[in-house]
N, CA and C atoms as an extended XYZ file, in Angstrom:
549
Properties=species:S:1:pos:R:3:atomname:S:1:resname:S:1:resid:I:1 pbc="F F F"
N       137.487      238.856       12.948 N   UNK     1
C       136.464      239.709       12.378 CA  UNK     1
C       135.810      239.048       11.171 C   UNK     1
N       136.586      238.302       10.408 N   UNK     2
C       136.027      237.661        9.223 CA  UNK     2
C       134.926      236.674        9.585 C   UNK     2
N       135.086      235.961       10.680 N   UNK     3
C       134.053      235.014       11.117 CA  UNK     3
C       132.795      235.770       11.527 C   UNK     3
N       132.978      236.876       12.219 N   UNK     4
C       131.847      237.703       12.634 CA  UNK     4
C       131.086      238.201       11.407 C   UNK     4
N       131.807      238.646       10.393 N   UNK     5
C       131.159      239.108        9.169 CA  UNK     5
C       130.518      237.961        8.397 C   UNK     5
N       131.200      236.835        8.363 N   UNK     6
C       130.708      235.716        7.570 CA  UNK     6
C       129.471      235.060        8.177 C   UNK     6
N       129.462      234.890        9.503 N   UNK     7
C       128.389      234.135       10.147 CA  UNK     7
C       127.460      234.988       11.004 C   UNK     7
N       127.782      236.273       11.184 N   UNK     8
C       126.979      237.112       12.057 CA  UNK     8
C       127.247      236.783       13.512 C   UNK     8
N       126.635      237.533       14.402 N   UNK     9
C       126.877      237.336       15.828 CA  UNK     9
C       126.339      235.990       16.310 C   UNK     9
N       125.181      235.580       15.789 N   UNK    10
C       124.600      234.306       16.225 CA  UNK    10
C       125.495      233.122       15.858 C   UNK    10
N       126.163      233.218       14.703 N   UNK    11
C       127.021      232.130       14.262 CA  UNK    11
C       128.476      232.286       14.662 C   UNK    11
N       128.761      233.329       15.428 N   UNK    12
C       130.132      233.589       15.874 CA  UNK    12
C       130.388      232.746       17.117 C   UNK    12
N       130.967      231.573       16.898 N   UNK    13
C       131.236      230.672       18.020 CA  UNK    13
C       132.737      230.554       18.232 C   UNK    13
N       133.097      230.221       19.451 N   UNK    14
C       134.518      230.037       19.741 CA  UNK    14
C       135.063      228.805       19.029 C   UNK    14
N       134.215      227.834       18.752 N   UNK    15
C       134.650      226.684       17.950 CA  UNK    15
C       135.097      227.146       16.561 C   UNK    15
N       134.308      228.027       15.949 N   UNK    16
C       134.675      228.539       14.624 CA  UNK    16
C       135.941      229.389       14.689 C   UNK    16
N       136.049      230.212       15.725 N   UNK    17
C       137.244      231.047       15.886 CA  UNK    17
C       138.473      230.160       16.040 C   UNK    17
N       138.359      229.144       16.881 N   UNK    18
C       139.487      228.234       17.111 CA  UNK    18
C       139.877      227.515       15.821 C   UNK    18
N       138.886      227.047       15.081 N   UNK    19
C       139.178      226.340       13.827 CA  UNK    19
C       139.854      227.269       12.821 C   UNK    19
N       139.351      228.488       12.707 N   UNK    20
C       139.938      229.440       11.753 CA  UNK    20
C       141.363      229.820       12.137 C   UNK    20
N       141.622      229.893       13.432 N   UNK    21
C       142.955      230.268       13.914 CA  UNK    21
C       143.878      229.061       14.072 C   UNK    21
N       143.343      227.883       13.842 N   UNK    22
C       144.108      226.631       14.011 CA  UNK    22
C       144.690      226.505       15.416 C   UNK    22
N       143.847      226.817       16.392 N   UNK    23
C       144.235      226.684       17.799 CA  UNK    23
C       143.096      225.994       18.537 C   UNK    23
N       143.357      225.634       19.773 N   UNK    24
C       142.303      225.017       20.583 CA  UNK    24
C       141.461      226.106       21.248 C   UNK    24
N       140.262      225.703       21.689 N   UNK    25
C       139.437      226.651       22.441 CA  UNK    25
C       140.144      227.068       23.721 C   UNK    25
N       140.914      226.170       24.309 N   UNK    26
C       141.656      226.503       25.531 CA  UNK    26
C       142.621      227.658       25.279 C   UNK    26
N       143.232      227.671       24.111 N   UNK    27
C       144.139      228.770       23.757 CA  UNK    27
C       143.375      230.092       23.709 C   UNK    27
N       142.194      230.056       23.155 N   UNK    28
C       141.371      231.268       23.089 CA  UNK    28
C       140.984      231.714       24.492 C   UNK    28
N       140.569      230.765       25.327 N   UNK    29
C       140.158      231.108       26.691 CA  UNK    29
C       141.317      231.619       27.550 C   UNK    29
N       142.548      231.309       27.180 N   UNK    30
C       143.679      231.873       27.921 CA  UNK    30
C       143.789      233.378       27.682 C   UNK    30
N       143.329      233.825       26.515 N   UNK    31
C       143.441      235.247       26.182 CA  UNK    31
C       142.144      236.010       26.465 C   UNK    31
N       141.011      235.381       26.204 N   UNK    32
C       139.714      236.018       26.403 CA  UNK    32
C       138.841      235.112       27.258 C   UNK    32
N       138.047      235.716       28.125 N   UNK    33
C       137.219      234.932       29.042 CA  UNK    33
C       135.889      234.499       28.450 C   UNK    33
N       135.443      235.175       27.378 N   UNK    34
C       134.120      234.864       26.841 CA  UNK    34
C       134.050      235.190       25.352 C   UNK    34
N       132.982      234.741       24.756 N   UNK    35
C       132.723      235.042       23.348 CA  UNK    35
C       132.605      236.549       23.150 C   UNK    35
N       131.966      237.225       24.105 N   UNK    36
C       131.798      238.670       24.010 CA  UNK    36
C       133.143      239.389       23.980 C   UNK    36
N       134.099      238.903       24.774 N   UNK    37
C       135.426      239.519       24.768 CA  UNK    37
C       136.115      239.330       23.420 C   UNK    37
N       135.877      238.206       22.775 N   UNK    38
C       136.453      237.985       21.443 CA  UNK    38
C       135.792      238.930       20.435 C   UNK    38
N       134.475      239.118       20.552 N   UNK    39
C       133.764      240.058       19.678 CA  UNK    39
C       134.316      241.467       19.881 C   UNK    39
N       134.512      241.860       21.133 N   UNK    40
C       135.061      243.181       21.444 CA  UNK    40
C       136.447      243.332       20.816 C   UNK    40
N       137.260      242.298       20.927 N   UNK    41
C       138.598      242.336       20.317 CA  UNK    41
C       138.490      242.444       18.794 C   UNK    41
N       137.517      241.755       18.207 N   UNK    42
C       137.330      241.824       16.751 CA  UNK    42
C       136.948      243.236       16.321 C   UNK    42
N       136.058      243.876       17.075 N   UNK    43
C       135.700      245.263       16.762 CA  UNK    43
C       136.922      246.172       16.846 C   UNK    43
N       137.743      245.928       17.856 N   UNK    44
C       138.948      246.734       18.028 CA  UNK    44
C       139.972      246.532       16.930 C   UNK    44
N       139.867      245.428       16.211 N   UNK    45
C       140.832      245.128       15.150 CA  UNK    45
C       140.445      245.729       13.799 C   UNK    45
N       139.270      246.329       13.720 N   UNK    46
C       138.856      246.948       12.457 CA  UNK    46
C       139.763      248.149       12.205 C   UNK    46
N       140.293      248.282       10.999 N   UNK    47
C       141.232      249.375       10.725 CA  UNK    47
C       140.629      250.748       11.028 C   UNK    47
N       141.452      251.668       11.524 N   UNK    48
C       140.952      253.005       11.846 CA  UNK    48
C       140.709      253.839       10.586 C   UNK    48
N       139.958      254.888       10.774 N   UNK    49
C       139.739      255.893        9.738 CA  UNK    49
C       140.532      257.114       10.175 C   UNK    49
N       141.232      257.746        9.253 N   UNK    50
C       142.074      258.878        9.625 CA  UNK    50
C       141.585      260.162        8.973 C   UNK    50
N       141.702      261.240        9.729 N   UNK    51
C       141.352      262.558        9.210 CA  UNK    51
C       142.489      263.049        8.334 C   UNK    51
N       142.125      263.536        7.172 N   UNK    52
C       143.113      264.096        6.261 CA  UNK    52
C       142.572      265.438        5.787 C   UNK    52
N       143.278      266.504        6.142 N   UNK    53
C       142.852      267.837        5.727 CA  UNK    53
C       143.291      268.018        4.276 C   UNK    53
N       142.313      268.186        3.404 N   UNK    54
C       142.625      268.401        1.988 CA  UNK    54
C       141.596      269.359        1.406 C   UNK    54
N       142.060      270.474        0.939 N   UNK    55
C       141.136      271.466        0.398 CA  UNK    55
C       140.285      272.067        1.498 C   UNK    55
N       139.009      272.205        1.220 N   UNK    56
C       138.107      272.806        2.204 CA  UNK    56
C       137.463      271.735        3.083 C   UNK    56
N       136.617      272.180        3.997 N   UNK    57
C       135.982      271.269        4.950 CA  UNK    57
C       135.118      270.225        4.239 C   UNK    57
N       134.467      270.618        3.151 N   UNK    58
C       133.614      269.673        2.419 CA  UNK    58
C       134.459      268.542        1.829 C   UNK    58
N       135.577      268.893        1.211 N   UNK    59
C       136.457      267.871        0.630 CA  UNK    59
C       137.066      266.983        1.709 C   UNK    59
N       137.473      267.588        2.819 N   UNK    60
C       138.066      266.808        3.912 CA  UNK    60
C       137.054      265.834        4.498 C   UNK    60
N       135.829      266.318        4.736 N   UNK    61
C       134.786      265.443        5.282 CA  UNK    61
C       134.400      264.355        4.278 C   UNK    61
N       134.327      264.715        3.007 N   UNK    62
C       134.011      263.718        1.980 CA  UNK    62
C       135.061      262.611        1.989 C   UNK    62
N       136.318      262.985        2.111 N   UNK    63
C       137.394      261.995        2.145 CA  UNK    63
C       137.272      261.038        3.311 C   UNK    63
N       136.993      261.573        4.496 N   UNK    64
C       136.920      260.714        5.678 CA  UNK    64
C       135.664      259.836        5.644 C   UNK    64
N       134.555      260.371        5.168 N   UNK    65
C       133.333      259.565        5.078 CA  UNK    65
C       133.507      258.472        4.024 C   UNK    65
N       134.192      258.774        2.931 N   UNK    66
C       134.441      257.745        1.918 CA  UNK    66
C       135.343      256.645        2.459 C   UNK    66
N       136.259      256.982        3.369 N   UNK    67
C       137.054      255.930        4.018 CA  UNK    67
C       136.136      254.968        4.764 C   UNK    67
N       135.154      255.536        5.484 N   UNK    68
C       134.195      254.718        6.230 CA  UNK    68
C       133.384      253.844        5.272 C   UNK    68
N       132.886      254.451        4.193 N   UNK    69
C       132.106      253.709        3.196 CA  UNK    69
C       132.943      252.569        2.626 C   UNK    69
N       134.179      252.873        2.259 N   UNK    70
C       135.057      251.843        1.694 CA  UNK    70
C       135.333      250.731        2.698 C   UNK    70
N       135.487      251.099        3.965 N   UNK    71
C       135.731      250.094        5.000 CA  UNK    71
C       134.550      249.133        5.103 C   UNK    71
N       133.349      249.683        5.084 N   UNK    72
C       132.152      248.844        5.191 CA  UNK    72
C       131.963      248.004        3.932 C   UNK    72
N       132.137      248.618        2.784 N   UNK    73
C       131.854      247.921        1.527 CA  UNK    73
C       132.972      246.998        1.075 C   UNK    73
N       134.187      247.259        1.501 N   UNK    74
C       135.336      246.526        0.969 CA  UNK    74
C       136.195      245.928        2.065 C   UNK    74
N       135.560      245.343        3.071 N   UNK    75
C       136.318      244.724        4.145 CA  UNK    75
C       137.253      243.678        3.551 C   UNK    75
N       138.556      243.757        3.882 N   UNK    76
C       139.518      242.824        3.287 CA  UNK    76
C       139.104      241.363        3.479 C   UNK    76
N       139.211      240.602        2.406 N   UNK    77
C       138.930      239.176        2.479 CA  UNK    77
C       137.458      238.823        2.368 C   UNK    77
N       136.607      239.818        2.160 N   UNK    78
C       135.177      239.539        2.101 CA  UNK    78
C       134.601      239.969        0.767 C   UNK    78
N       134.002      239.040        0.063 N   UNK    79
C       133.386      239.365       -1.225 CA  UNK    79
C       132.104      240.152       -1.044 C   UNK    79
N       131.319      239.766       -0.083 N   UNK    80
C       130.032      240.418        0.143 CA  UNK    80
C       130.023      241.035        1.532 C   UNK    80
N       131.065      241.789        1.831 N   UNK    81
C       131.221      242.325        3.184 CA  UNK    81
C       130.080      243.236        3.581 C   UNK    81
N       129.601      244.064        2.659 N   UNK    82
C       128.528      244.976        3.024 CA  UNK    82
C       127.295      244.194        3.456 C   UNK    82
N       126.924      243.179        2.691 N   UNK    83
C       125.762      242.368        3.050 CA  UNK    83
C       125.976      241.724        4.407 C   UNK    83
N       127.165      241.211        4.627 N   UNK    84
C       127.438      240.558        5.897 CA  UNK    84
C       127.455      241.558        7.041 C   UNK    84
N       128.014      242.746        6.822 N   UNK    85
C       128.022      243.743        7.875 CA  UNK    85
C       126.602      244.212        8.171 C   UNK    85
N       125.786      244.302        7.133 N   UNK    86
C       124.396      244.705        7.305 CA  UNK    86
C       123.660      243.721        8.199 C   UNK    86
N       123.932      242.445        8.071 N   UNK    87
C       123.251      241.466        8.914 CA  UNK    87
C       123.890      241.357       10.288 C   UNK    87
N       125.191      241.640       10.376 N   UNK    88
C       125.880      241.514       11.656 CA  UNK    88
C       125.530      242.658       12.608 C   UNK    88
N       125.500      243.891       12.095 N   UNK    89
C       125.329      245.041       12.982 CA  UNK    89
C       124.006      245.023       13.756 C   UNK    89
N       122.855      244.761       13.120 N   UNK    90
C       121.621      244.727       13.912 CA  UNK    90
C       121.651      243.681       15.024 C   UNK    90
N       122.221      242.499       14.752 N   UNK    91
C       122.261      241.485       15.806 CA  UNK    91
C       123.234      241.900       16.901 C   UNK    91
N       124.303      242.593       16.531 N   UNK    92
C       125.239      243.103       17.533 CA  UNK    92
C       124.555      244.134       18.426 C   UNK    92
N       123.803      245.038       17.815 N   UNK    93
C       123.071      246.050       18.586 CA  UNK    93
C       122.059      245.376       19.505 C   UNK    93
N       121.355      244.362       19.013 N   UNK    94
C       120.380      243.646       19.841 CA  UNK    94
C       121.054      242.975       21.032 C   UNK    94
N       122.210      242.366       20.819 N   UNK    95
C       122.944      241.717       21.912 CA  UNK    95
C       123.398      242.736       22.955 C   UNK    95
N       123.637      243.966       22.515 N   UNK    96
C       124.105      245.011       23.430 CA  UNK    96
C       123.065      245.368       24.489 C   UNK    96
N       121.799      245.139       24.188 N   UNK    97
C       120.737      245.505       25.125 CA  UNK    97
C       120.926      244.848       26.482 C   UNK    97
N       121.424      243.627       26.498 N   UNK    98
C       121.600      242.893       27.749 CA  UNK    98
C       123.060      242.684       28.121 C   UNK    98
N       123.956      243.390       27.448 N   UNK    99
C       125.374      243.157       27.677 CA  UNK    99
C       126.127      244.485       27.736 C   UNK    99
N       126.291      245.055       28.936 N   UNK   100
C       126.939      246.362       29.066 CA  UNK   100
C       128.358      246.412       28.489 C   UNK   100
N       129.118      245.335       28.604 N   UNK   101
C       130.490      245.344       28.069 CA  UNK   101
C       130.472      245.424       26.548 C   UNK   101
N       129.554      244.699       25.936 N   UNK   102
C       129.424      244.741       24.484 CA  UNK   102
C       128.927      246.112       24.032 C   UNK   102
N       127.992      246.688       24.794 N   UNK   103
C       127.483      248.028       24.483 CA  UNK   103
C       128.616      249.049       24.549 C   UNK   103
N       129.442      248.943       25.561 N   UNK   104
C       130.577      249.864       25.691 CA  UNK   104
C       131.545      249.702       24.517 C   UNK   104
N       131.787      248.476       24.104 N   UNK   105
C       132.680      248.229       22.964 CA  UNK   105
C       132.100      248.811       21.677 C   UNK   105
N       130.793      248.672       21.501 N   UNK   106
C       130.152      249.228       20.313 CA  UNK   106
C       130.228      250.752       20.333 C   UNK   106
N       129.994      251.350       21.497 N   UNK   107
C       130.109      252.812       21.612 CA  UNK   107
C       131.530      253.271       21.315 C   UNK   107
N       132.509      252.531       21.792 N   UNK   108
C       133.911      252.863       21.512 CA  UNK   108
C       134.174      252.788       20.016 C   UNK   108
N       133.677      251.744       19.377 N   UNK   109
C       133.830      251.586       17.929 CA  UNK   109
C       133.209      252.777       17.198 C   UNK   109
N       132.008      253.164       17.594 N   UNK   110
C       131.314      254.281       16.948 CA  UNK   110
C       132.082      255.584       17.168 C   UNK   110
N       132.535      255.821       18.385 N   UNK   111
C       133.293      257.048       18.671 CA  UNK   111
C       134.591      257.101       17.877 C   UNK   111
N       135.229      255.952       17.677 N   UNK   112
C       136.447      255.920       16.858 CA  UNK   112
C       136.144      256.317       15.420 C   UNK   112
N       134.981      255.965       14.923 N   UNK   113
C       134.595      256.323       13.555 CA  UNK   113
C       134.194      257.793       13.460 C   UNK   113
N       133.705      258.361       14.552 N   UNK   114
C       133.303      259.765       14.555 CA  UNK   114
C       134.478      260.715       14.801 C   UNK   114
N       135.529      260.238       15.448 N   UNK   115
C       136.652      261.104       15.843 CA  UNK   115
C       137.294      261.851       14.674 C   UNK   115
N       137.544      261.222       13.525 N   UNK   116
C       138.146      261.978       12.422 CA  UNK   116
C       137.231      263.079       11.882 C   UNK   116
N       135.924      262.850       11.911 N   UNK   117
C       134.974      263.879       11.487 CA  UNK   117
C       135.074      265.066       12.440 C   UNK   117
N       135.130      264.773       13.735 N   UNK   118
C       135.279      265.830       14.741 CA  UNK   118
C       136.584      266.605       14.514 C   UNK   118
N       137.658      265.885       14.234 N   UNK   119
C       138.961      266.527       14.011 CA  UNK   119
C       138.899      267.503       12.829 C   UNK   119
N       138.250      267.099       11.757 N   UNK   120
C       138.118      267.970       10.584 CA  UNK   120
C       137.247      269.175       10.906 C   UNK   120
N       136.139      268.964       11.607 N   UNK   121
C       135.275      270.086       11.983 CA  UNK   121
C       136.008      271.046       12.911 C   UNK   121
N       136.747      270.520       13.879 N   UNK   122
C       137.526      271.379       14.785 CA  UNK   122
C       138.534      272.213       14.006 C   UNK   122
N       139.174      271.609       13.026 N   UNK   123
C       140.147      272.325       12.187 CA  UNK   123
C       139.448      273.437       11.400 C   UNK   123
N       138.293      273.128       10.825 N   UNK   124
C       137.543      274.118       10.047 CA  UNK   124
C       137.059      275.271       10.924 C   UNK   124
N       136.655      274.969       12.148 N   UNK   125
C       136.226      276.010       13.090 CA  UNK   125
C       137.411      276.881       13.468 C   UNK   125
N       138.536      276.254       13.802 N   UNK   126
C       139.738      276.995       14.205 CA  UNK   126
C       140.236      277.907       13.091 C   UNK   126
N       140.050      277.501       11.841 N   UNK   127
C       140.501      278.308       10.705 CA  UNK   127
C       139.439      279.275       10.204 C   UNK   127
N       138.293      279.334       10.880 N   UNK   128
C       137.237      280.257       10.494 CA  UNK   128
C       136.483      279.839        9.240 C   UNK   128
N       136.645      278.601        8.831 N   UNK   129
C       135.968      278.117        7.627 CA  UNK   129
C       134.472      277.910        7.867 C   UNK   129
N       134.126      277.496        9.076 N   UNK   130
C       132.720      277.380        9.464 CA  UNK   130
C       132.549      278.002       10.842 C   UNK   130
N       131.327      278.426       11.127 N   UNK   131
C       131.057      278.970       12.455 CA  UNK   131
C       130.897      277.814       13.432 C   UNK   131
N       131.284      278.017       14.680 N   UNK   132
C       131.149      276.927       15.656 CA  UNK   132
C       129.678      276.543       15.845 C   UNK   132
N       129.343      275.291       15.635 N   UNK   133
C       127.961      274.870       15.873 CA  UNK   133
C       127.678      274.824       17.371 C   UNK   133
N       126.411      274.916       17.715 N   UNK   134
C       126.048      274.822       19.129 CA  UNK   134
C       126.330      273.429       19.672 C   UNK   134
N       126.246      272.439       18.814 N   UNK   135
C       126.425      271.060       19.252 CA  UNK   135
C       127.176      270.287       18.160 C   UNK   135
N       128.480      270.142       18.335 N   UNK   136
C       129.302      269.448       17.339 CA  UNK   136
C       128.863      267.993       17.191 C   UNK   136
N       128.501      267.344       18.287 N   UNK   137
C       128.064      265.943       18.204 CA  UNK   137
C       126.838      265.795       17.313 C   UNK   137
N       125.915      266.738       17.421 N   UNK   138
C       124.715      266.691       16.592 CA  UNK   138
C       125.069      266.884       15.116 C   UNK   138
N       126.015      267.781       14.836 N   UNK   139
C       126.460      267.988       13.459 CA  UNK   139
C       127.120      266.718       12.906 C   UNK   139
N       127.937      266.079       13.713 N   UNK   140
C       128.578      264.822       13.292 CA  UNK   140
C       127.513      263.764       12.998 C   UNK   140
N       126.527      263.657       13.879 N   UNK   141
C       125.450      262.685       13.657 CA  UNK   141
C       124.667      263.009       12.384 C   UNK   141
N       124.457      264.300       12.111 N   UNK   142
C       123.728      264.705       10.907 CA  UNK   142
C       124.515      264.370        9.639 C   UNK   142
N       125.824      264.392        9.733 N   UNK   143
C       126.669      264.030        8.589 CA  UNK   143
C       126.714      262.513        8.414 C   UNK   143
N       126.958      261.797        9.495 N   UNK   144
C       127.166      260.345        9.396 CA  UNK   144
C       125.864      259.542        9.346 C   UNK   144
N       124.823      260.057        9.986 N   UNK   145
C       123.565      259.317       10.067 CA  UNK   145
C       123.014      258.871        8.720 C   UNK   145
N       122.887      259.778        7.753 N   UNK   146
C       122.361      259.351        6.448 CA  UNK   146
C       123.258      258.334        5.736 C   UNK   146
N       124.559      258.444        5.950 N   UNK   147
C       125.482      257.491        5.327 CA  UNK   147
C       125.272      256.101        5.935 C   UNK   147
N       125.183      256.048        7.260 N   UNK   148
C       124.942      254.768        7.937 CA  UNK   148
C       123.597      254.194        7.493 C   UNK   148
N       122.584      255.037        7.414 N   UNK   149
C       121.265      254.596        6.960 CA  UNK   149
C       121.352      254.002        5.558 C   UNK   149
N       122.036      254.693        4.674 N   UNK   150
C       122.155      254.200        3.300 CA  UNK   150
C       122.968      252.909        3.227 C   UNK   150
N       124.024      252.825        4.004 N   UNK   151
C       124.862      251.626        3.974 CA  UNK   151
C       124.157      250.410        4.555 C   UNK   151
N       123.516      250.592        5.710 N   UNK   152
C       123.015      249.440        6.446 CA  UNK   152
C       121.534      249.157        6.264 C   UNK   152
N       120.756      250.149        5.830 N   UNK   153
C       119.318      249.917        5.747 CA  UNK   153
C       118.705      250.219        4.390 C   UNK   153
N       119.155      251.284        3.759 N   UNK   154
C       118.439      251.737        2.581 CA  UNK   154
C       119.024      251.381        1.244 C   UNK   154
N       120.299      251.087        1.200 N   UNK   155
C       120.911      250.795       -0.087 CA  UNK   155
C       121.014      252.003       -0.993 C   UNK   155
N       120.948      253.209       -0.432 N   UNK   156
C       121.029      254.429       -1.231 CA  UNK   156
C       122.436      254.711       -1.722 C   UNK   156
N       122.559      255.767       -2.476 N   UNK   157
C       123.811      256.160       -3.114 CA  UNK   157
C       124.824      256.646       -2.079 C   UNK   157
N       125.961      255.987       -2.028 N   UNK   158
C       127.060      256.405       -1.151 CA  UNK   158
C       128.317      256.681       -1.975 C   UNK   158
N       128.095      257.048       -3.238 N   UNK   159
C       129.228      257.405       -4.088 CA  UNK   159
C       129.869      258.679       -3.547 C   UNK   159
N       131.070      258.960       -4.007 N   UNK   160
C       131.766      260.161       -3.546 CA  UNK   160
C       130.963      261.422       -3.858 C   UNK   160
N       130.356      261.488       -5.035 N   UNK   161
C       129.557      262.659       -5.398 CA  UNK   161
C       128.339      262.830       -4.503 C   UNK   161
N       127.625      261.738       -4.248 N   UNK   162
C       126.445      261.803       -3.377 CA  UNK   162
C       126.846      262.163       -1.952 C   UNK   162
N       127.959      261.611       -1.500 N   UNK   163
C       128.453      261.922       -0.155 CA  UNK   163
C       128.812      263.398       -0.053 C   UNK   163
N       129.510      263.916       -1.058 N   UNK   164
C       129.888      265.333       -1.070 CA  UNK   164
C       128.642      266.227       -1.034 C   UNK   164
N       127.623      265.888       -1.838 N   UNK   165
C       126.389      266.676       -1.859 CA  UNK   165
C       125.711      266.674       -0.493 C   UNK   165
N       125.649      265.513        0.138 N   UNK   166
C       125.047      265.400        1.466 CA  UNK   166
C       125.813      266.250        2.479 C   UNK   166
N       127.123      266.122        2.485 N   UNK   167
C       127.945      266.869        3.440 CA  UNK   167
C       127.799      268.367        3.209 C   UNK   167
N       127.802      268.785        1.955 N   UNK   168
C       127.638      270.212        1.647 CA  UNK   168
C       126.294      270.716        2.189 C   UNK   168
N       125.243      269.959        1.963 N   UNK   169
C       123.912      270.336        2.439 CA  UNK   169
C       123.893      270.486        3.958 C   UNK   169
N       124.438      269.510        4.663 N   UNK   170
C       124.419      269.527        6.128 CA  UNK   170
C       125.299      270.646        6.680 C   UNK   170
N       126.526      270.753        6.194 N   UNK   171
C       127.458      271.756        6.730 CA  UNK   171
C       126.985      273.164        6.401 C   UNK   171
N       126.546      273.397        5.175 N   UNK   172
C       126.061      274.730        4.829 CA  UNK   172
C       124.804      275.077        5.618 C   UNK   172
N       123.925      274.107        5.797 N   UNK   173
C       122.726      274.356        6.596 CA  UNK   173
C       123.060      274.679        8.036 C   UNK   173
N       123.973      273.938        8.613 N   UNK   174
C       124.381      274.189       10.004 CA  UNK   174
C       125.122      275.507       10.131 C   UNK   174
N       125.779      275.923        9.073 N   UNK   175
C       126.600      277.129        9.095 CA  UNK   175
C       125.786      278.388        8.832 C   UNK   175
N       124.539      278.259        8.350 N   UNK   176
C       123.768      279.441        7.985 CA  UNK   176
C       122.485      279.629        8.776 C   UNK   176
N       121.955      278.572        9.350 N   UNK   177
C       120.682      278.701       10.053 CA  UNK   177
C       120.866      279.274       11.452 C   UNK   177
N       119.979      280.180       11.857 N   UNK   178
C       120.025      280.633       13.250 CA  UNK   178
C       119.572      279.502       14.163 C   UNK   178
N       119.847      279.662       15.421 N   UNK   179
C       119.471      278.640       16.394 CA  UNK   179
C       117.966      278.418       16.367 C   UNK   179
N       117.577      277.175       16.328 N   UNK   180
C       116.155      276.842       16.358 CA  UNK   180
C       115.644      276.689       17.781 C   UNK   180
N       116.556      276.727       18.750 N   UNK   181
C       116.144      276.560       20.141 CA  UNK   181
C       115.855      277.894       20.805 C   UNK   181
N       116.149      278.985       20.129 N   UNK   182
C       115.906      280.297       20.711 CA  UNK   182
C       117.002      280.765       21.634 C   UNK   182
N       118.080      280.025       21.743 N   UNK   183
C       119.178      280.412       22.629 CA  UNK   183
C       120.106      281.377       21.940 C   UNK   183
């Protein structure tokens, strides 16, 4: 993963992977058939984010989103991990257009990052803390979307306070507005 962050997808070569691992390319090919499979394995090696119920739904969601922010900004072993991740992700998405296996791996990575948010929302719904939204996936996207935008494109505030304010706005809005679809 460090090579992917350091050099981006275009510079992610099996020669570099082999050199960093102090093995031959043949050793790599015994385990993975292609560069894409190594990229998929690297995505799978990114540490998970865990749901932790603490206080109310806003505090729990703030905690899990801050884990994501910290993961992006403070990738172990990387001084400028956020900058490197910012350059890596767009090229990874572009490569996915013509590579179904890579697209599936990216979707799996994204779903793994969304799962703890879903777990917290499910807990809050089960405990009557929030009303069940018509579309939980849309609520998750509304919570995570601005954070991803700020991290990867806008450079906006992703501090714990700003994250909490955003989550409060989204959750309270989803919890109080009538259906806009007329259903």
